[in-house]
SEVEXRO-874686 format. One record per residue (C-alpha): x, y, z; residue in three letters; residue number from 1. Coordinates in pm, whole numbers. Layout:
residues N
[vopa [X; Y; Z]; "ALA"; NUM]
...
This chain:
residues 314
[vopa [-421; -4097; 3672]; "UNK"; 1]
[vopa [-321; -3869; 3969]; "UNK"; 2]
[vopa [-624; -3780; 4183]; "UNK"; 3]
[vopa [-681; -3565; 4475]; "UNK"; 4]
[vopa [-976; -3498; 4710]; "UNK"; 5]
[vopa [-1172; -3188; 4604]; "UNK"; 6]
[vopa [-1370; -2994; 4852]; "UNK"; 7]
[vopa [-1554; -2838; 4570]; "UNK"; 8]
[vopa [-1695; -3159; 4443]; "UNK"; 9]
[vopa [-1673; -3357; 4770]; "UNK"; 10]
[vopa [-1500; -3639; 4587]; "UNK"; 11]
[vopa [-1181; -3766; 4424]; "UNK"; 12]
[vopa [-1099; -3554; 4117]; "UNK"; 13]
[vopa [-820; -3598; 3854]; "UNK"; 14]
[vopa [-548; -3341; 3902]; "UNK"; 15]
[vopa [-575; -3245; 3541]; "UNK"; 16]
[vopa [-933; -3123; 3595]; "UNK"; 17]
[vopa [-841; -2922; 3883]; "UNK"; 18]
[vopa [-543; -2757; 3693]; "UNK"; 19]
[vopa [-777; -2684; 3394]; "UNK"; 20]
[vopa [-1028; -2527; 3625]; "UNK"; 21]
[vopa [-748; -2302; 3765]; "UNK"; 22]
[vopa [-631; -2177; 3421]; "UNK"; 23]
[vopa [-693; -1811; 3359]; "UNK"; 24]
[vopa [-1009; -1718; 3173]; "UNK"; 25]
[vopa [-1035; -1364; 3045]; "UNK"; 26]
[vopa [-1328; -1162; 3194]; "UNK"; 27]
[vopa [-1605; -1098; 2947]; "UNK"; 28]
[vopa [-1603; -788; 2727]; "UNK"; 29]
[vopa [-1869; -536; 2835]; "UNK"; 30]
[vopa [-1859; -257; 2573]; "UNK"; 31]
[vopa [-1779; -225; 2188]; "UNK"; 32]
[vopa [-1706; 27; 1943]; "UNK"; 33]
[vopa [-1753; 58; 1559]; "UNK"; 34]
[vopa [-1492; 261; 1373]; "UNK"; 35]
[vopa [-1395; 397; 1034]; "UNK"; 36]
[vopa [-1570; 318; 718]; "UNK"; 37]
[vopa [-1700; 468; 389]; "UNK"; 38]
[vopa [-1990; 704; 332]; "UNK"; 39]
[vopa [-2127; 847; 11]; "UNK"; 40]
[vopa [-1880; 1136; 88]; "UNK"; 41]
[vopa [-1580; 936; 118]; "UNK"; 42]
[vopa [-1372; 754; 406]; "UNK"; 43]
[vopa [-1431; 859; 767]; "UNK"; 44]
[vopa [-1240; 834; 1085]; "UNK"; 45]
[vopa [-1524; 833; 1320]; "UNK"; 46]
[vopa [-1621; 583; 1599]; "UNK"; 47]
[vopa [-1936; 490; 1782]; "UNK"; 48]
[vopa [-1920; 344; 2132]; "UNK"; 49]
[vopa [-2166; 77; 2238]; "UNK"; 50]
[vopa [-2265; 43; 2608]; "UNK"; 51]
[vopa [-2295; -263; 2803]; "UNK"; 52]
[vopa [-2663; -266; 2725]; "UNK"; 53]
[vopa [-2616; -246; 2347]; "UNK"; 54]
[vopa [-2694; 119; 2311]; "UNK"; 55]
[vopa [-2491; 271; 2030]; "UNK"; 56]
[vopa [-2373; 632; 2097]; "UNK"; 57]
[vopa [-2334; 933; 1877]; "UNK"; 58]
[vopa [-2033; 982; 1644]; "UNK"; 59]
[vopa [-1690; 1065; 1781]; "UNK"; 60]
[vopa [-1468; 1210; 1512]; "UNK"; 61]
[vopa [-1096; 1248; 1451]; "UNK"; 62]
[vopa [-959; 908; 1548]; "UNK"; 63]
[vopa [-668; 842; 1314]; "UNK"; 64]
[vopa [-651; 818; 939]; "UNK"; 65]
[vopa [-998; 794; 761]; "UNK"; 66]
[vopa [-1017; 461; 587]; "UNK"; 67]
[vopa [-1237; 158; 499]; "UNK"; 68]
[vopa [-1221; -215; 449]; "UNK"; 69]
[vopa [-1008; -251; 767]; "UNK"; 70]
[vopa [-1045; -507; 1054]; "UNK"; 71]
[vopa [-1055; -486; 1451]; "UNK"; 72]
[vopa [-1030; -721; 1749]; "UNK"; 73]
[vopa [-992; -712; 2116]; "UNK"; 74]
[vopa [-654; -761; 2277]; "UNK"; 75]
[vopa [-508; -722; 2637]; "UNK"; 76]
[vopa [-839; -853; 2788]; "UNK"; 77]
[vopa [-996; -515; 2784]; "UNK"; 78]
[vopa [-862; -318; 2477]; "UNK"; 79]
[vopa [-898; -323; 2124]; "UNK"; 80]
[vopa [-702; -253; 1787]; "UNK"; 81]
[vopa [-806; -138; 1454]; "UNK"; 82]
[vopa [-565; -239; 1160]; "UNK"; 83]
[vopa [-503; -210; 785]; "UNK"; 84]
[vopa [-766; -95; 535]; "UNK"; 85]
[vopa [-754; 160; 244]; "UNK"; 86]
[vopa [-781; 515; 150]; "UNK"; 87]
[vopa [-739; 468; -207]; "UNK"; 88]
[vopa [-392; 326; -120]; "UNK"; 89]
[vopa [-343; 7; 86]; "UNK"; 90]
[vopa [-253; 68; 455]; "UNK"; 91]
[vopa [-54; -118; 711]; "UNK"; 92]
[vopa [-136; 120; 1010]; "UNK"; 93]
[vopa [-305; 28; 1338]; "UNK"; 94]
[vopa [-484; 228; 1605]; "UNK"; 95]
[vopa [-496; 110; 1967]; "UNK"; 96]
[vopa [-795; 157; 2169]; "UNK"; 97]
[vopa [-770; 177; 2549]; "UNK"; 98]
[vopa [-1017; 42; 2807]; "UNK"; 99]
[vopa [-1216; 360; 2820]; "UNK"; 100]
[vopa [-1262; 344; 2426]; "UNK"; 101]
[vopa [-1018; 621; 2343]; "UNK"; 102]
[vopa [-856; 559; 2013]; "UNK"; 103]
[vopa [-498; 635; 1989]; "UNK"; 104]
[vopa [-299; 791; 1694]; "UNK"; 105]
[vopa [-189; 585; 1388]; "UNK"; 106]
[vopa [101; 343; 1423]; "UNK"; 107]
[vopa [254; 258; 1088]; "UNK"; 108]
[vopa [461; -28; 938]; "UNK"; 109]
[vopa [279; -327; 1086]; "UNK"; 110]
[vopa [310; -606; 811]; "UNK"; 111]
[vopa [194; -600; 449]; "UNK"; 112]
[vopa [-49; -316; 363]; "UNK"; 113]
[vopa [-386; -485; 260]; "UNK"; 114]
[vopa [-767; -453; 295]; "UNK"; 115]
[vopa [-1074; -678; 309]; "UNK"; 116]
[vopa [-923; -878; 588]; "UNK"; 117]
[vopa [-1055; -1018; 908]; "UNK"; 118]
[vopa [-954; -1029; 1279]; "UNK"; 119]
[vopa [-1032; -1203; 1607]; "UNK"; 120]
[vopa [-921; -1232; 1956]; "UNK"; 121]
[vopa [-746; -1545; 2067]; "UNK"; 122]
[vopa [-538; -1685; 2372]; "UNK"; 123]
[vopa [-768; -1478; 2600]; "UNK"; 124]
[vopa [-549; -1150; 2550]; "UNK"; 125]
[vopa [-421; -1161; 2207]; "UNK"; 126]
[vopa [-541; -1095; 1857]; "UNK"; 127]
[vopa [-489; -1203; 1507]; "UNK"; 128]
[vopa [-531; -1020; 1170]; "UNK"; 129]
[vopa [-574; -1255; 858]; "UNK"; 130]
[vopa [-628; -1264; 486]; "UNK"; 131]
[vopa [-721; -967; 276]; "UNK"; 132]
[vopa [-596; -837; -55]; "UNK"; 133]
[vopa [-310; -611; -183]; "UNK"; 134]
[vopa [-456; -623; -528]; "UNK"; 135]
[vopa [-375; -997; -518]; "UNK"; 136]
[vopa [-548; -1228; -274]; "UNK"; 137]
[vopa [-357; -1292; 48]; "UNK"; 138]
[vopa [-332; -1574; 312]; "UNK"; 139]
[vopa [-119; -1358; 541]; "UNK"; 140]
[vopa [-178; -1341; 914]; "UNK"; 141]
[vopa [-18; -1105; 1177]; "UNK"; 142]
[vopa [-40; -1182; 1550]; "UNK"; 143]
[vopa [-100; -915; 1800]; "UNK"; 144]
[vopa [65; -949; 2154]; "UNK"; 145]
[vopa [-104; -891; 2477]; "UNK"; 146]
[vopa [42; -527; 2477]; "UNK"; 147]
[vopa [-86; -449; 2126]; "UNK"; 148]
[vopa [237; -512; 1935]; "UNK"; 149]
[vopa [181; -643; 1584]; "UNK"; 150]
[vopa [420; -908; 1455]; "UNK"; 151]
[vopa [553; -958; 1105]; "UNK"; 152]
[vopa [373; -1137; 844]; "UNK"; 153]
[vopa [299; -1527; 860]; "UNK"; 154]
[vopa [229; -1668; 519]; "UNK"; 155]
[vopa [60; -1973; 377]; "UNK"; 156]
[vopa [-244; -2024; 621]; "UNK"; 157]
[vopa [-517; -2159; 403]; "UNK"; 158]
[vopa [-686; -2024; 94]; "UNK"; 159]
[vopa [-599; -1668; 2]; "UNK"; 160]
[vopa [-902; -1448; 3]; "UNK"; 161]
[vopa [-1053; -1113; 107]; "UNK"; 162]
[vopa [-1385; -996; 252]; "UNK"; 163]
[vopa [-1368; -1264; 513]; "UNK"; 164]
[vopa [-1449; -1238; 895]; "UNK"; 165]
[vopa [-1284; -1361; 1207]; "UNK"; 166]
[vopa [-1431; -1440; 1550]; "UNK"; 167]
[vopa [-1329; -1591; 1876]; "UNK"; 168]
[vopa [-1483; -1913; 2018]; "UNK"; 169]
[vopa [-1414; -2148; 2295]; "UNK"; 170]
[vopa [-1285; -1867; 2523]; "UNK"; 171]
[vopa [-925; -1875; 2383]; "UNK"; 172]
[vopa [-950; -1974; 2003]; "UNK"; 173]
[vopa [-1062; -1812; 1685]; "UNK"; 174]
[vopa [-1207; -1895; 1346]; "UNK"; 175]
[vopa [-1181; -1730; 1011]; "UNK"; 176]
[vopa [-1476; -1796; 764]; "UNK"; 177]
[vopa [-1606; -1726; 422]; "UNK"; 178]
[vopa [-1472; -1470; 182]; "UNK"; 179]
[vopa [-1416; -1397; -178]; "UNK"; 180]
[vopa [-1132; -1488; -422]; "UNK"; 181]
[vopa [-1301; -1450; -770]; "UNK"; 182]
[vopa [-1587; -1668; -635]; "UNK"; 183]
[vopa [-1766; -1674; -301]; "UNK"; 184]
[vopa [-1630; -1918; -37]; "UNK"; 185]
[vopa [-1786; -2111; 245]; "UNK"; 186]
[vopa [-1457; -2250; 386]; "UNK"; 187]
[vopa [-1329; -2184; 755]; "UNK"; 188]
[vopa [-984; -2191; 929]; "UNK"; 189]
[vopa [-951; -2261; 1299]; "UNK"; 190]
[vopa [-700; -2067; 1498]; "UNK"; 191]
[vopa [-535; -2247; 1804]; "UNK"; 192]
[vopa [-485; -2078; 2133]; "UNK"; 193]
[vopa [-122; -2016; 2029]; "UNK"; 194]
[vopa [-235; -1835; 1696]; "UNK"; 195]
[vopa [-167; -2127; 1457]; "UNK"; 196]
[vopa [-401; -2136; 1170]; "UNK"; 197]
[vopa [-525; -2461; 1054]; "UNK"; 198]
[vopa [-590; -2607; 703]; "UNK"; 199]
[vopa [-929; -2510; 529]; "UNK"; 200]
[vopa [-1256; -2677; 652]; "UNK"; 201]
[vopa [-1522; -2673; 363]; "UNK"; 202]
[vopa [-1901; -2684; 339]; "UNK"; 203]
[vopa [-2013; -2442; 630]; "UNK"; 204]
[vopa [-2314; -2288; 497]; "UNK"; 205]
[vopa [-2388; -2042; 205]; "UNK"; 206]
[vopa [-2069; -1944; 26]; "UNK"; 207]
[vopa [-2043; -1556; 51]; "UNK"; 208]
[vopa [-1821; -1253; 121]; "UNK"; 209]
[vopa [-1858; -911; 261]; "UNK"; 210]
[vopa [-1998; -1058; 598]; "UNK"; 211]
[vopa [-1925; -981; 972]; "UNK"; 212]
[vopa [-1869; -1201; 1288]; "UNK"; 213]
[vopa [-1877; -1155; 1665]; "UNK"; 214]
[vopa [-1865; -1365; 1989]; "UNK"; 215]
[vopa [-2157; -1435; 2203]; "UNK"; 216]
[vopa [-2255; -1652; 2492]; "UNK"; 217]
[vopa [-1894; -1618; 2637]; "UNK"; 218]
[vopa [-1756; -1889; 2424]; "UNK"; 219]
[vopa [-1943; -1916; 2095]; "UNK"; 220]
[vopa [-1946; -1709; 1769]; "UNK"; 221]
[vopa [-2177; -1594; 1501]; "UNK"; 222]
[vopa [-2122; -1518; 1129]; "UNK"; 223]
[vopa [-2383; -1283; 978]; "UNK"; 224]
[vopa [-2522; -1121; 664]; "UNK"; 225]
[vopa [-2282; -1079; 359]; "UNK"; 226]
[vopa [-2326; -1089; -32]; "UNK"; 227]
[vopa [-2339; -1351; -307]; "UNK"; 228]
[vopa [-2439; -1114; -577]; "UNK"; 229]
[vopa [-2747; -1027; -367]; "UNK"; 230]
[vopa [-2738; -905; -10]; "UNK"; 231]
[vopa [-2805; -1145; 265]; "UNK"; 232]
[vopa [-2959; -1157; 605]; "UNK"; 233]
[vopa [-2859; -1507; 723]; "UNK"; 234]
[vopa [-2640; -1601; 1016]; "UNK"; 235]
[vopa [-2446; -1920; 1110]; "UNK"; 236]
[vopa [-2366; -1993; 1464]; "UNK"; 237]
[vopa [-2029; -2135; 1578]; "UNK"; 238]
[vopa [-2016; -2379; 1868]; "UNK"; 239]
[vopa [-1764; -2362; 2155]; "UNK"; 240]
[vopa [-1575; -2639; 1972]; "UNK"; 241]
[vopa [-1559; -2434; 1643]; "UNK"; 242]
[vopa [-1828; -2629; 1455]; "UNK"; 243]
[vopa [-2018; -2399; 1228]; "UNK"; 244]
[vopa [-2404; -2460; 1193]; "UNK"; 245]
[vopa [-2625; -2434; 894]; "UNK"; 246]
[vopa [-2775; -2118; 767]; "UNK"; 247]
[vopa [-3043; -1925; 967]; "UNK"; 248]
[vopa [-3226; -1677; 744]; "UNK"; 249]
[vopa [-3443; -1372; 797]; "UNK"; 250]
[vopa [-3243; -1173; 1057]; "UNK"; 251]
[vopa [-3312; -816; 986]; "UNK"; 252]
[vopa [-3230; -624; 674]; "UNK"; 253]
[vopa [-3014; -799; 420]; "UNK"; 254]
[vopa [-2682; -606; 370]; "UNK"; 255]
[vopa [-2311; -640; 314]; "UNK"; 256]
[vopa [-1981; -478; 442]; "UNK"; 257]
[vopa [-2121; -425; 789]; "UNK"; 258]
[vopa [-1933; -504; 1127]; "UNK"; 259]
[vopa [-1995; -683; 1455]; "UNK"; 260]
[vopa [-1875; -714; 1811]; "UNK"; 261]
[vopa [-1949; -878; 2137]; "UNK"; 262]
[vopa [-2085; -665; 2421]; "UNK"; 263]
[vopa [-2252; -709; 2752]; "UNK"; 264]
[vopa [-2046; -1009; 2860]; "UNK"; 265]
[vopa [-2233; -1258; 2648]; "UNK"; 266]
[vopa [-2419; -1075; 2365]; "UNK"; 267]
[vopa [-2326; -925; 2022]; "UNK"; 268]
[vopa [-2425; -656; 1780]; "UNK"; 269]
[vopa [-2407; -618; 1407]; "UNK"; 270]
[vopa [-2426; -260; 1267]; "UNK"; 271]
[vopa [-2402; -41; 957]; "UNK"; 272]
[vopa [-2332; -182; 610]; "UNK"; 273]
[vopa [-2471; -139; 259]; "UNK"; 274]
[vopa [-2817; -218; 129]; "UNK"; 275]
[vopa [-2979; 15; -130]; "UNK"; 276]
[vopa [-2735; 277; 9]; "UNK"; 277]
[vopa [-2524; 295; 330]; "UNK"; 278]
[vopa [-2711; 210; 647]; "UNK"; 279]
[vopa [-2690; 310; 1018]; "UNK"; 280]
[vopa [-2904; 22; 1157]; "UNK"; 281]
[vopa [-2796; -238; 1411]; "UNK"; 282]
[vopa [-2927; -575; 1524]; "UNK"; 283]
[vopa [-2864; -713; 1871]; "UNK"; 284]
[vopa [-2785; -1079; 1927]; "UNK"; 285]
[vopa [-2873; -1234; 2260]; "UNK"; 286]
[vopa [-2683; -1494; 2462]; "UNK"; 287]
[vopa [-2850; -1773; 2278]; "UNK"; 288]
[vopa [-2755; -1645; 1937]; "UNK"; 289]
[vopa [-3097; -1508; 1851]; "UNK"; 290]
[vopa [-3080; -1191; 1625]; "UNK"; 291]
[vopa [-3331; -903; 1688]; "UNK"; 292]
[vopa [-3508; -673; 1457]; "UNK"; 293]
[vopa [-3334; -369; 1304]; "UNK"; 294]
[vopa [-3271; -69; 1524]; "UNK"; 295]
[vopa [-3226; 260; 1330]; "UNK"; 296]
[vopa [-3063; 578; 1372]; "UNK"; 297]
[vopa [-2727; 478; 1526]; "UNK"; 298]
[vopa [-2466; 730; 1404]; "UNK"; 299]
[vopa [-2360; 813; 1045]; "UNK"; 300]
[vopa [-2469; 551; 781]; "UNK"; 301]
[vopa [-2180; 389; 629]; "UNK"; 302]
[vopa [-2018; 67; 502]; "UNK"; 303]
[vopa [-1664; -110; 524]; "UNK"; 304]
[vopa [-1637; -29; 892]; "UNK"; 305]
[vopa [-1495; -246; 1169]; "UNK"; 306]
[vopa [-1581; -335; 1527]; "UNK"; 307]
[vopa [-1432; -491; 1835]; "UNK"; 308]
[vopa [-1511; -537; 2213]; "UNK"; 309]
[vopa [-1331; -348; 2484]; "UNK"; 310]
[vopa [-1359; -291; 2871]; "UNK"; 311]
[vopa [-1448; -546; 3131]; "UNK"; 312]
[vopa [-1640; -279; 3331]; "UNK"; 313]
[vopa [-2013; -231; 3268]; "UNK"; 314]
């Protein structure tokens, strides 16, 4: 083993450890936004910004094609992307979000049109969309570059399903979890820091779909809520090595088709969803993964929305 003397540790240190310490780590995301979704009146194109302290702002309208059942993720260290979804027809469009939270016009033609998919950040500055349905369940993924360019489809990455969720963990990796393919699923698929999706891992908490996920604690993740035939309020924490923990129940109002995102550098927020009608409530998650009580009155009540973190400025 090659070793050098480290002034930081006042001792001899393996070169590999020093190189690892010098590898780039993305600054933590400070803000978030929820976008699009379905209301009792139909699909909407609104967004709601979330401050670095977890306060959800009033609706901003007119941000691309109104749609639901889409997905979103951060990319480029401080920006975000919304993608896919449906209006009644399946969509393959995306909308980029700059580091001020401004949503750009639609970009079309980015892989197979589908809905009910998940998305997550990986590799510190890239993103991945995965799974979904075209009318038939899909195992497709699409990588997103650090400049927001969506790549062509990659097929054959685990069990085809929809109403799954994705989240980053370990600072540069991702995980897709749960979903529905005619029955509720409890499997997960890890994603490497190069965007390579692994085979299914089974037996990770209650099988369900229609859930959401977000990163917290800088390098961990949390899956939350969902539907088994009944709405759920449970969560499952994800360690910084991608291990999913057992169910934790009783975390706010049970609901489905909500969204979640990281904010404040090390915290997360779940918001919106359906439970005896569309909801506009949110639940904050602290940097230990503990979910708070419901907060109501945060923009237009809706379901089938998406959320992502953006901005490294508080």
